C-alpha positions in Angstrom: 13.6 70.7 111.3 12.5 74.6 111.5 15.4 76.9 110.2 15.9 80.1 108.5 19.5 80.5 106.5 20.3 84.0 106.0 22.8 85.2 102.7 23.5 88.1 101.2 25.4 90.1 103.9 28.7 91.8 103.3 30.8 94.9 103.5 29.5 97.9 101.3 30.3 101.9 100.7 28.1 104.8 101.9 24.7 105.0 99.5 25.4 101.6 98.3 22.7 98.5 98.3 22.4 95.1 99.2 19.5 92.4 99.4 19.7 89.7 102.3 17.9 86.2 102.0 16.3 84.7 104.1 15.8 80.7 103.0 13.2 79.1 105.2 13.3 75.2 105.9 11.0 72.8 107.8 7.9 75.3 107.2 6.0 77.1 104.6 6.9 80.9 104.7 3.6 81.5 103.0 1.7 80.4 106.1 3.9 82.9 108.6 4.6 86.5 109.1 8.6 87.0 108.6 10.4 89.9 110.1 13.3 91.4 110.0 15.6 92.8 112.9 19.0 94.1 113.7 21.5 94.6 116.5 24.6 96.6 116.6 27.1 96.4 119.2 26.1 97.7 122.8 22.3 97.9 121.3 19.3 96.5 121.7 17.7 94.4 118.6 15.4 96.6 116.7 12.6 95.6 114.5 12.9 96.9 110.6 10.5 95.3 108.7 7.8 92.7 108.2 5.5 91.2 105.5 2.6 89.4 106.8 1.2 86.1 105.6 -2.6 87.0 105.3 -2.3 89.6 102.3 1.4 90.1 101.6 1.0 93.5 103.9 4.2 95.1 104.5 5.3 97.0 107.8 8.8 99.5 108.1 10.6 101.1 110.7 10.9 104.7 110.2 14.7 104.5 109.9 14.4 102.5 106.9 10.8 103.4 105.4 11.7 104.4 101.8 15.1 102.9 101.3 14.3 99.2 102.7 11.9 96.5 100.6 10.9 93.1 102.1 9.5 90.7 99.4 8.6 87.1 99.5 9.0 84.4 96.8 6.7 81.5 97.9 7.9 79.3 94.7 11.7 79.4 96.5 10.5 79.5 100.1 12.5 82.6 100.5 12.3 86.3 101.9 14.0 88.8 100.9 15.0 92.8 102.4 16.1 95.0 99.4 18.3 97.8 101.1 19.0 100.7 98.9 20.9 104.0 100.1 22.5 102.8 103.0 24.3 104.3 105.7 26.8 103.8 108.3 24.4 103.6 110.7 22.9 100.9 109.0 25.8 98.9 110.3 24.7 95.7 112.3 24.2 92.3 112.5 20.6 91.8 110.5 18.0 88.4 111.4 15.1 87.4 109.9 12.3 85.5 112.1 8.9 83.5 111.7 5.6 83.6 113.4 2.2 82.7 112.4 0.6 84.6 110.2 0.9 88.2 111.5 3.5 90.6 112.2 4.6 92.2 115.4 7.4 94.9 116.2 7.8 93.1 119.2 10.4 90.0 119.5 7.7 87.6 119.5 9.0 85.3 117.1 9.6 81.2 117.4 12.3 80.8 114.8 15.0 83.3 114.2 17.9 83.0 111.2 21.4 83.0 112.4 22.2 86.9 111.6 24.2 88.3 108.9 26.7 91.1 109.0 26.0 94.0 107.1 29.2 96.6 107.5 28.3 100.3 105.6 31.7 101.9 105.7 34.3 104.1 103.4 
């Protein structure tokens, strides 16, 4: 019943941009904090960004600050991650995740998307 479905990943050259979408069903994203994470092969899953349901407060990891922007469209029940100035080290599987109200950098999210591959290469 509670699902997050991701789309928008793909192959992009260094310096390019992609926008990931995270569409919710079975719940209203306006009442939940939505986090973005990524995992490259052999690495632990790392937190990148989050948008809180309380006042749309946003958070960013140092590795993506100034390049990535998280936003929410409550009417469409979709959360977006706009990724600009992409680097090869951004290559990973990207996940969105939901928890009630407030953000956390830890993996304490109850609902996860299926993952979307982002590859940054020449």
